[in-house]
Steps between C-alpha positions, in 0.01 A plus 500: 500500500825364350622820337772700675591865513877537470584835655843646424613806695830685512646842558504710183810415296538143631421338164142395578361599160783331310457179700121501455536554125737202480247283688226596258723446197580147622129417479467327836122522491476829687277785392629853547303747707554845354477767768340838445691821572465875474870558428638570154657211307878464522695465176416166339188435708177425317142552615329167568828309512695665780214691665161641417589870502195702607405841637457560872132566435454159335695327778297666775179398321620137500570526875142618562370203299708256711696413187833418664630198683749741657629849431757738645649841442875514448705807412186696415361237262225244552557130425240225519415143403170476307278257692284373211796350309626311807160361592429385143834320474468330836149376411647345184772329707782712358793607718588868482828690537470831685786748521396728787640685801517359853184673624304357209652157559382502862146587384502216246626261767208593727240479220618167358643300790642169381479602134805721483874458482692811604853543362724791594784604267794650687775712350852377587546815713364851538808642326439268201137613499606866500727432202216328310263789566758749373553292183127527420548875454129554553521686832701769672709461818208596726270235347774237524552589866126457565501163322793381713324610818189307388717199407622474860137487621402246233794271579373481860196311361708218349432272798127513421564340161507128424826529303783749457720514191810721488557646156878531501532331160195501277544147363552349846207691651279397210586129538409518871176688430397261222572200725272646770218565249525153344506333841191692614316431173578130542361511858186664358454209258536231769 
């Protein structure tokens, strides 16, 4: 199997979604895996593009049918990677970009050993991350505090990843991320 799963993880507010969108816009030959979630869309998010927004009932039904590659609950909402899409793409030899949390990344790593590239996006600092979360204006102080506490736990996983990219400047972080992806795609072709 030549196809790769490129798994991007980061604490909330680190720029993971922006970086992934830039990768997809550059048309590097990656297919986007759209996760499923039970949370409400944030301003500007679209169903089917950013996430598949579903009810908890629908999500739980998919769990019972073994429909997820991985799934987790975060901040009272369920998030999961639909398994069928991933398996179909891999069979066709297409590499897939997954934007998932660290627990999900570890599950993917175990399920597809040798077929994954794990990349962790770091914020420049926790204080910079706090500032970014406040600028979102989508959560109150309590929720931001919970996200920062989770960020500390997630950052501890960075050593389990193949690559780490610090997003201190978006353009610099993107160049580094793109270089990693292109290098790994080239290795796949050899």
